C-alpha positions in Angstrom: 27.0 11.0 2.9 27.1 7.7 4.5 25.7 4.6 1.9 23.1 3.7 3.5 21.2 7.1 3.8 22.3 8.1 0.5 20.2 4.2 -0.8 17.3 6.3 1.7 17.5 9.1 -0.7 18.0 7.5 -3.9 14.8 5.1 -3.4 12.5 7.8 -2.3 14.0 9.7 -5.4 13.0 6.4 -7.5 9.4 6.4 -6.3 8.7 10.3 -6.7 10.2 9.7 -10.3 7.8 6.5 -11.7 4.8 8.2 -9.2 5.5 11.4 -11.8 5.8 9.6 -14.8 3.3 7.5 -15.0 0.8 10.6 -13.8 2.7 11.8 -17.2 1.9 8.8 -19.3 -1.8 8.3 -18.2 -4.0 5.4 -17.0 -2.7 3.1 -19.9 0.1 2.2 -18.6 -1.0 0.8 -15.2 -3.9 -1.5 -17.2 -3.6 -4.4 -19.4 -0.5 -3.3 -21.4 0.3 -3.9 -25.1 3.4 -5.1 -26.5 4.7 -1.2 -26.4 3.2 -0.6 -22.7 5.0 -3.8 -21.7 8.4 -2.6 -22.6 8.1 0.6 -21.5 6.9 -0.2 -18.5 9.7 -2.7 -18.0 12.3 0.2 -18.9 11.0 2.8 -16.8 11.5 0.2 -13.8 14.8 -1.0 -14.3 16.3 2.8 -14.6 14.2 3.5 -11.2 15.7 0.1 -9.9 19.0 1.2 -10.6 18.2 4.9 -9.2 17.3 3.1 -6.1 21.0 0.4 -5.0 23.4 1.2 -7.8 25.2 3.7 -6.0 28.2 3.1 -8.8 25.8 5.2 -11.3 25.2 9.4 -11.3 22.2 10.5 -10.0 22.0 12.7 -12.2 22.5 10.6 -15.4 20.1 7.9 -14.4 17.3 11.0 -13.6 18.5 12.2 -17.3 18.2 8.7 -18.6 14.9 8.4 -17.2 13.3 11.7 -18.6 14.5 10.5 -21.7 12.6 7.5 -21.4 9.2 9.6 -20.5 9.4 11.7 -23.4 10.3 9.4 -26.1 7.2 7.1 -24.6 5.0 10.1 -24.3 5.6 11.4 -28.0 5.3 7.4 -29.5 2.2 7.5 -27.8 1.0 10.7 -29.3 2.1 9.3 -32.7 -0.1 6.6 -32.2 -2.9 8.6 -30.9 -3.1 10.6 -34.2 -1.8 8.0 -36.5 -3.7 4.3 -36.9 -0.5 3.1 -39.1 1.5 4.0 -36.1 -1.0 2.3 -33.9 -0.8 -0.9 -35.8 3.2 -1.1 -35.9 3.2 -0.3 -32.1 0.0 -2.2 -30.6 -0.6 -5.2 -33.3 -3.9 -6.1 -34.6 -6.6 -7.6 -32.7 -6.6 -11.6 -34.0 -9.5 -13.9 -34.4 -9.3 -17.5 -33.0 -12.6 -19.0 -33.2 -15.3 -18.2 -36.3 -19.1 -19.5 -36.0 -17.6 -22.3 -33.4 -14.5 -23.3 -35.3 -10.8 -22.9 -34.1 -9.0 -21.0 -36.3 -5.5 -23.3 -35.7 -3.5 -21.2 -38.0 -4.3 -17.7 -36.1 -3.3 -19.5 -32.7 -0.3 -20.5 -34.4 1.2 -17.4 -35.2 0.9 -16.1 -31.4 1.9 -19.4 -30.0 -1.4 -19.5 -28.4 -2.5 -22.7 -26.9 -6.2 -24.9 -27.0 -5.3 -24.8 -22.9 -4.6 -21.1 -22.4 -8.1 -20.4 -24.7 -10.0 -22.7 -23.1 -9.2 -20.9 -19.4 -10.0 -17.2 -20.9 -13.8 -18.8 -22.3 -14.2 -20.3 -19.2 -13.3 -16.6 -17.6 -16.3 -15.5 -20.2 -18.7 -18.2 -18.6 -18.7 -20.1 -22.0 -17.8 -23.8 -21.5 -18.8 -24.6 -24.8 -17.1 -23.4 -28.1 -20.6 -24.2 -30.4 -21.9 -21.5 -28.7 -19.2 -18.8 -29.7 -20.2 -16.8 -33.0 -16.6 -14.6 -32.8 -14.2 -15.0 -29.5 -10.9 -12.1 -30.6 -7.6 -11.9 -28.9 -7.1 -8.0 -28.2 -3.6 -6.2 -28.4 -3.6 -6.3 -24.7 -4.1 -10.2 -24.6 -7.5 -10.2 -23.5 -10.1 -12.6 -24.8 -13.6 -10.7 -26.0 -16.3 -13.1 -26.8 -19.7 -13.0 -28.5 -21.8 -15.8 -28.4 -24.1 -16.9 -31.5 -28.1 -15.0 -30.7 -29.7 -18.1 -29.4 -26.7 -18.2 -26.6 -27.1 -14.7 -25.3 -28.1 -13.6 -22.4 -31.9 -12.3 -22.6 -32.6 -8.3 -22.0 -35.7 -6.6 -20.5 -36.0 -5.1 -24.1 -36.1 -8.5 -25.3 -39.1 -9.2 -23.1 -40.0 -5.4 -23.9 -40.4 -4.8 -20.1 -40.4 -1.3 -19.1 -37.2 0.4 -17.7 -36.6 3.2 -15.7 -34.4 5.4 -17.7 -30.6 6.2 -16.0 -29.0 9.6 -17.2 -26.3 9.8 -14.4 -23.9 8.0 -12.9 -24.3 6.6 -9.0 -23.1 9.7 -6.8 -21.4 9.3 -3.6 -23.0 11.4 -0.7 -21.4 10.0 2.2 -18.3 8.1 3.0 -17.5 7.4 6.5 -20.0 9.4 8.2 -18.2 12.6 6.3 -20.7 14.4 3.4 -18.7 14.6 0.3 -20.1 18.3 -0.4 -18.2 18.5 -3.6 -20.7 16.3 -5.4 -23.6 17.4 -3.8 -22.7 20.7 -5.2 -21.8 19.3 -8.7 -25.1 17.5 -8.9 -26.8 20.3 -7.8 -28.2 18.6 -4.4 -28.4 20.2 -0.9 -27.1 19.2 2.9 -30.7 19.5 4.5 -32.3 17.3 1.5 -30.0 14.8 2.3 -30.7 15.1 5.9 -34.3 14.5 5.4 -33.8 11.6 2.9 -32.0 9.8 5.7 -34.4 10.8 8.5 -36.9 9.1 6.0 -34.9 6.2 7.1 -34.4 6.6 11.0 -30.8 7.8 10.2 -28.6 10.6 11.1 -25.4 11.1 9.2 -23.1 10.1 12.3 -24.7 6.3 11.9 -23.9 6.4 7.9 -20.7 4.4 6.5 -21.7 5.0 2.9 -24.5 6.3 0.6 -24.9 6.5 -2.8 -27.7 7.8 -5.4 -28.0 5.5 -7.8 -28.2 6.9 -11.4 -32.2 6.0 -10.9 -32.9 8.3 -8.6 -33.1 5.6 -5.4 -30.7 5.9 -2.7 -28.8 3.5 -1.1 -27.5 3.6 2.7 -25.2 1.6 4.8 -24.8 1.8 8.4 -22.3 0.8 10.4 -25.1 -1.1 12.5 -25.9 -4.1 10.2 -28.0 -5.4 12.2 -27.3 -9.4 11.3 -27.0 -11.9 13.5 -24.5 -14.0 12.5 -22.5 -12.6 9.6 -20.5 -14.8 7.7 -17.2 -13.0 7.9 -17.0 -12.9 11.5 -13.9 -15.5 13.0 
């Protein structure tokens, strides 16, 4: 087989293996990663990359190595699911870096975590004054969780005792790109005739609709292809 054809086939096989491996291991692999997830992902990527272009390696040997890694990672993930000690060993513990508006330098030094990076992550949480923070915690995936002091938290409708409309469901997509999503209608005991009647109330037909979704409070949002905006901001 000519070498470039072999590389094409190996690349396709490599991509397929990564896709299958990621599906087996779950969404955690592609979310914000813990140290274990990072090591596992780098290892799988290295094996797949070698399969794609390193023609000196036998395909079957590389596939075996990839499968073994997937099995090991999957097994460790199951152990972590069942054992709290296993989770702590693999992912570590969350670390408090701010308590009652005071920076905990020793905890930051243990993680080699700088003040510049702390300030950056606080700004991403819309916190510009450290005195507003009751607790700030570095999670095991490296993200920062912030709990503000009560006087600095956003006011909610409950705080103001304002009546709210209850929501019991997730938003339900009804139409996308002019196509009715029949599965969503069936799962929520809705009919196409009901949908068309709702569109008729808005002087619309299905062909006009780019996107329609039923919110949790029962209101329906409809976006049409014709926006009727005289000066669209995104127009070049």
